[in-house]
Every structure is written in structure tokens, then in C-alpha cells.
DSSP file (Angstrom, degrees, kcal/mol; ACC not computed):
  #  RESIDUE AA STRUCTURE BP1 BP2  ACC     N-H-->O    O-->H-N    N-H-->O    O-->H-N    TCO  KAPPA ALPHA  PHI   PSI    X-CA   Y-CA   Z-CA
    1    1 A X     >        0   0    0      0, 0.0     4,-2.1     0, 0.0     5,-0.2   0.000 360.0 360.0 360.0 -41.9   54.5  117.7   11.4
    2    2 A X  H  >  +     0   0    0      1,-0.2     4,-2.1     2,-0.2     5,-0.1   0.884 360.0  53.5 -62.5 -38.8   54.2  121.4   10.7
    3    3 A X  H  > S+     0   0    0      1,-0.2     4,-2.3     2,-0.2    -1,-0.2   0.909 107.6  50.6 -62.8 -42.5   53.1  122.0   14.3
    4    4 A X  H  > S+     0   0    0      1,-0.2     4,-2.5     2,-0.2    -1,-0.2   0.901 109.2  51.0 -62.5 -40.9   56.2  120.2   15.6
    5    5 A X  H  X S+     0   0    0     -4,-2.1     4,-2.4     1,-0.2    -1,-0.2   0.902 110.4  50.0 -62.7 -40.6   58.4  122.3   13.4
    6    6 A X  H  X S+     0   0    0     -4,-2.1     4,-2.3     2,-0.2    -2,-0.2   0.890 110.6  48.8 -64.8 -40.1   56.7  125.5   14.7
    7    7 A X  H  X S+     0   0    0     -4,-2.3     4,-2.3     2,-0.2    -2,-0.2   0.921 112.6  47.9 -65.6 -44.4   57.2  124.4   18.3
    8    8 A X  H  X S+     0   0    0     -4,-2.5     4,-2.4     1,-0.2    -2,-0.2   0.904 111.8  50.2 -63.3 -41.6   60.8  123.6   17.7
    9    9 A X  H  X S+     0   0    0     -4,-2.4     4,-2.3     2,-0.2    -2,-0.2   0.911 110.7  49.0 -63.8 -42.6   61.4  126.9   16.0
   10   10 A X  H  X S+     0   0    0     -4,-2.3     4,-1.9     2,-0.2    -2,-0.2   0.904 111.9  49.1 -63.6 -41.2   59.7  128.9   18.8
   11   11 A X  H  X S+     0   0    0     -4,-2.3     4,-1.3     2,-0.2    -2,-0.2   0.905 111.1  50.1 -63.9 -42.1   61.9  127.0   21.4
   12   12 A X  H  X S+     0   0    0     -4,-2.4     4,-0.6     1,-0.2    -2,-0.2   0.893 111.4  48.7 -64.1 -40.5   65.0  127.8   19.4
   13   13 A X  H  < S+     0   0    0     -4,-2.3     4,-0.4     1,-0.2    -1,-0.2   0.853 114.4  44.7 -68.4 -35.0   64.1  131.4   19.2
   14   14 A X  H  X S+     0   0    0     -4,-1.9     4,-2.5     1,-0.2    -1,-0.2   0.649  91.7  84.2 -85.7 -14.2   63.4  131.8   22.9
   15   15 A X  H  X S+     0   0    0     -4,-1.3     4,-2.9     1,-0.2     5,-0.2   0.915  88.1  49.7 -60.2 -47.5   66.4  129.8   24.1
   16   16 A X  H  X S+     0   0    0     -4,-0.6     4,-2.3     1,-0.2    -1,-0.2   0.906 113.5  47.9 -58.6 -38.6   68.9  132.8   24.0
   17   17 A X  H  > S+     0   0    0     -4,-0.4     4,-2.3     2,-0.2    -1,-0.2   0.912 112.5  48.6 -65.9 -42.2   66.5  134.9   26.0
   18   18 A X  H  X S+     0   0    0     -4,-2.5     4,-2.4     2,-0.2    -2,-0.2   0.921 111.0  50.0 -63.4 -44.3   65.9  132.2   28.5
   19   19 A X  H  X S+     0   0    0     -4,-2.9     4,-2.4     1,-0.2    -2,-0.2   0.921 110.9  49.8 -60.8 -44.0   69.6  131.6   29.0
   20   20 A X  H  X S+     0   0    0     -4,-2.3     4,-2.2    -5,-0.2    -1,-0.2   0.913 110.9  49.3 -61.6 -42.9   70.2  135.3   29.5
   21   21 A X  H  X S+     0   0    0     -4,-2.3     4,-2.0     1,-0.2    -1,-0.2   0.888 111.5  49.1 -64.7 -39.0   67.4  135.5   32.1
   22   22 A X  H  X S+     0   0    0     -4,-2.4     4,-2.2     2,-0.2    -1,-0.2   0.873 109.2  52.7 -68.5 -36.8   68.8  132.5   33.9
   23   23 A X  H  X S+     0   0    0     -4,-2.4     4,-2.5     2,-0.2    -2,-0.2   0.909 109.9  48.3 -63.9 -41.4   72.3  134.0   33.9
   24   24 A X  H  X S+     0   0    0     -4,-2.2     4,-2.6     2,-0.2     6,-0.3   0.898 109.4  53.1 -65.5 -39.0   70.9  137.2   35.4
   25   25 A X  H  X>S+     0   0    0     -4,-2.0     4,-1.6     1,-0.2     5,-0.8   0.902 110.6  47.5 -61.7 -40.4   69.0  135.2   38.0
   26   26 A X  H  <5S+     0   0    0     -4,-2.2    -2,-0.2     2,-0.2    -1,-0.2   0.923 112.9  48.3 -66.3 -43.7   72.3  133.4   39.0
   27   27 A X  H  <5S+     0   0    0     -4,-2.5    -2,-0.2     1,-0.2    -1,-0.2   0.913 123.9  30.5 -63.2 -43.7   74.2  136.7   39.2
   28   28 A X  H  <5S-     0   0    0     -4,-2.6    -1,-0.2     2,-0.2    -2,-0.2   0.540  98.0-132.0 -94.4  -8.8   71.6  138.5   41.3
   29   29 A X  T  <5 +     0   0    0     -4,-1.6     2,-0.4    -5,-0.3    -3,-0.2   0.811  60.4 140.2  58.9  31.1   70.3  135.3   43.1
   30   30 A X      < -     0   0    0     -5,-0.8     2,-0.3    -6,-0.3    -1,-0.2  -0.898  59.4-115.1-108.8 135.1   66.8  136.5   42.4
   31   31 A X        -     0   0    0     -2,-0.4     3,-0.1     1,-0.2    -9,-0.0  -0.504  15.6-153.0 -67.5 122.8   64.1  134.0   41.4
   32   32 A X        -     0   0    0     -2,-0.3    -1,-0.2     1,-0.2     4,-0.1   0.485  65.4 -67.9 -76.4  -0.1   63.0  134.7   37.8
   33   33 A X     >  -     0   0    0      2,-0.1     4,-2.4     3,-0.1    -1,-0.2   0.088  34.9-115.3 118.5 130.1   59.6  133.2   38.6
   34   34 A X  H  > S+     0   0    0      1,-0.2     4,-2.8     2,-0.2     5,-0.2   0.899 116.4  52.4 -59.4 -41.8   58.5  129.7   39.4
   35   35 A X  H  > S+     0   0    0      2,-0.2     4,-2.5     1,-0.2    -1,-0.2   0.909 108.9  50.1 -63.0 -41.6   56.4  129.5   36.3
   36   36 A X  H  > S+     0   0    0      2,-0.2     4,-2.6     1,-0.2     5,-0.2   0.935 112.9  46.4 -60.4 -46.9   59.3  130.6   34.1
   37   37 A X  H  X S+     0   0    0     -4,-2.4     4,-2.5     1,-0.2    -2,-0.2   0.912 113.2  48.7 -63.3 -43.3   61.6  128.0   35.7
   38   38 A X  H  X S+     0   0    0     -4,-2.8     4,-2.3     2,-0.2    -1,-0.2   0.898 111.8  50.0 -63.6 -40.3   59.0  125.2   35.4
   39   39 A X  H  X S+     0   0    0     -4,-2.5     4,-2.4    -5,-0.2     5,-0.2   0.931 112.3  46.3 -64.7 -46.0   58.3  126.2   31.7
   40   40 A X  H  X S+     0   0    0     -4,-2.6     4,-2.4     1,-0.2     7,-0.3   0.914 112.0  52.3 -61.0 -42.8   62.0  126.1   30.9
   41   41 A X  H  < S+     0   0    0     -4,-2.5    -2,-0.2     1,-0.2    -1,-0.2   0.910 114.4  41.9 -59.0 -44.5   62.4  122.8   32.8
   42   42 A X  H  < S+     0   0    0     -4,-2.3    -1,-0.2    -5,-0.2    -2,-0.2   0.850 120.4  41.0 -73.6 -34.9   59.5  121.2   30.8
   43   43 A X  H  < S+     0   0    0     -4,-2.4     2,-0.5     1,-0.2    -2,-0.2   0.792 116.9  36.4 -87.2 -29.6   60.5  122.6   27.4
   44   44 A X    >X  -     0   0    0     -4,-2.4     3,-1.0    -5,-0.2     4,-0.8  -0.876  51.3-167.7-138.2 103.0   64.3  122.3   27.2
   45   45 A X  H >> S+     0   0    0     -2,-0.5     4,-0.6     1,-0.3     3,-0.5   0.803  91.9  61.3 -57.6 -29.6   66.3  119.4   28.7
   46   46 A X  H >> S+     0   0    0      1,-0.2     4,-0.7     2,-0.2     3,-0.6   0.854 101.3  52.5 -66.6 -33.4   69.5  121.4   28.2
   47   47 A X  H <> S+     0   0    0     -3,-1.0     4,-2.7    -7,-0.3    -1,-0.2   0.679  90.7  77.7 -76.8 -16.0   68.3  124.1   30.5
   48   48 A X  H <X S+     0   0    0     -4,-0.8     4,-2.7    -3,-0.5    -1,-0.2   0.880  91.3  53.7 -58.9 -37.7   67.5  121.6   33.2
   49   49 A X  H <X S+     0   0    0     -4,-0.6     4,-1.9    -3,-0.6    -1,-0.2   0.930 110.8  45.5 -62.5 -45.8   71.2  121.4   34.0
   50   50 A X  H  X S+     0   0    0     -4,-0.7     4,-2.2     1,-0.2    -2,-0.2   0.922 114.9  47.3 -63.6 -45.2   71.4  125.2   34.5
   51   51 A X  H  X S+     0   0    0     -4,-2.7     4,-2.8     1,-0.2     5,-0.3   0.889 108.1  55.2 -66.3 -39.4   68.2  125.3   36.6
   52   52 A X  H  X S+     0   0    0     -4,-2.7     4,-1.3    -5,-0.2    -1,-0.2   0.914 110.4  46.0 -60.7 -42.0   69.4  122.4   38.7
   53   53 A X  H  X S+     0   0    0     -4,-1.9     4,-2.1     2,-0.2    -1,-0.2   0.897 112.0  52.8 -65.6 -40.3   72.5  124.3   39.6
   54   54 A X  H  X S+     0   0    0     -4,-2.2     4,-2.0     1,-0.2    -2,-0.2   0.934 108.3  47.4 -62.6 -47.3   70.5  127.5   40.2
   55   55 A X  H  < S+     0   0    0     -4,-2.8    -1,-0.2     1,-0.2    -2,-0.2   0.801 111.1  53.3 -68.9 -24.8   68.1  125.9   42.7
   56   56 A X  H  < S+     0   0    0     -4,-1.3     3,-0.4    -5,-0.3    -1,-0.2   0.901 113.1  43.0 -70.6 -41.2   71.1  124.3   44.5
   57   57 A X  H  < S+     0   0    0     -4,-2.1     2,-0.3     1,-0.2    -2,-0.2   0.749 120.6  43.3 -73.7 -24.2   72.8  127.7   44.8
   58   58 A X    ><  +     0   0    0     -4,-2.0     3,-2.0    -5,-0.2     5,-0.4  -0.567  59.0 159.2-124.8  68.0   69.5  129.5   45.8
   59   59 A X  G >   +     0   0    0     -3,-0.4     3,-1.8    -2,-0.3    -1,-0.1   0.749  69.3  74.9 -62.9 -21.4   67.7  127.3   48.3
   60   60 A X  G 3  S+     0   0    0      1,-0.3    -1,-0.3    -3,-0.1    -5,-0.1   0.624  80.4  72.6 -67.1 -10.5   65.7  130.4   49.4
   61   61 A X  G <  S-     0   0    0     -3,-2.0    -1,-0.3    -6,-0.2    -2,-0.2   0.731 103.1-130.9 -72.9 -21.8   63.7  130.1   46.2
   62   62 A X    <   +     0   0    0     -3,-1.8    11,-2.6     1,-0.3     2,-0.3   0.779  63.0 125.1  77.6  27.1   62.0  127.0   47.7
   63   63 A X  E     -A   72   0A   0     -5,-0.4     2,-0.4     9,-0.2    -1,-0.3  -0.908  39.4-165.8-119.1 148.5   62.5  124.8   44.7
   64   64 A X  E     -A   71   0A   0      7,-2.8     7,-2.8    -2,-0.3     2,-0.6  -0.999  10.0-154.0-134.1 134.2   64.2  121.3   44.5
   65   65 A X  E     +A   70   0A   0     -2,-0.4     2,-0.3     5,-0.2     5,-0.2  -0.939  36.3 145.5-106.7 114.8   65.3  119.4   41.4
   66   66 A X  E >   +A   69   0A   0      3,-2.2     3,-1.8    -2,-0.6    -2,-0.1  -0.995  58.1   3.8-151.5 142.6   65.3  115.7   42.1
   67   67 A X  T 3  S-     0   0    0     -2,-0.3     3,-0.1     1,-0.3    -1,-0.1   0.831 128.9 -54.6  53.1  36.8   64.6  112.5   40.2
   68   68 A X  T 3  S+     0   0    0      1,-0.2     2,-0.3   -20,-0.0    -1,-0.3   0.602 117.6  99.6  78.3  11.4   64.2  114.4   37.0
   69   69 A X  E <   -A   66   0A   0     -3,-1.8    -3,-2.2     2,-0.0     2,-0.5  -0.936  62.2-140.5-129.3 153.8   61.5  116.8   38.3
   70   70 A X  E     +A   65   0A   0     -2,-0.3     2,-0.3    -5,-0.2    -5,-0.2  -0.964  32.4 174.6-112.0 122.7   61.4  120.4   39.6
   71   71 A X  E     -A   64   0A   0     -7,-2.8    -7,-2.8    -2,-0.5     2,-0.4  -0.936  32.3-123.4-132.4 151.8   59.2  120.9   42.6
   72   72 A X  E     -A   63   0A   0     -2,-0.3     2,-0.3    -9,-0.2    -9,-0.2  -0.759  32.5-163.4 -87.5 136.1   58.2  123.6   45.0
   73   73 A X        -     0   0    0    -11,-2.6     2,-0.4    -2,-0.4    -2,-0.0  -0.909  11.6-134.2-123.7 153.1   58.8  122.6   48.6
   74   74 A X              0   0    0     -2,-0.3   -12,-0.0     1,-0.1   -11,-0.0  -0.818 360.0 360.0-104.6 142.8   57.5  124.1   51.9
   75   75 A X              0   0    0     -2,-0.4    -1,-0.1     0, 0.0   -13,-0.0   0.470 360.0 360.0 -78.9 360.0   59.6  124.7   54.9
């Protein structure tokens, strides 16, 4: 139980930073990093909505959000 509380607390603390980084990525249309996006996708269902919109706006990133997963695709 203590471990779960620690994980939730860490996620809560990092969320404002993640949101800010995603906003900057949207503004500049620059990929904040595939690993960062995958981590956010896996850790926070609320950020999935933001990431899904981002990858739709930025197809040059080479990522697709479909059927509840975020995947890298090759041209």
C-alpha cells in the first residue's frame, strides 16, 4: 500500500511539469521525445487525450494513437 501511495504522489508531482512540456511541444510542434510521450501515455490516462491530439497535429513525429495504444510507425 505504501508503494502505491508513493507512486501516486510521484505522478501527482510530475503532472504539472509534464503538462507544461506537452504544451511547449504543441506550441513549437517539436517532439518532446518518444520515451517521454510513451511514459506519459502509460502513467496518466488524462494525458492520453493531450498526447492523442498532439500526434494528430504532428504526424511528422511518426507516432499514432489508436485503439488505446501509442505506437511508432514507419513510413
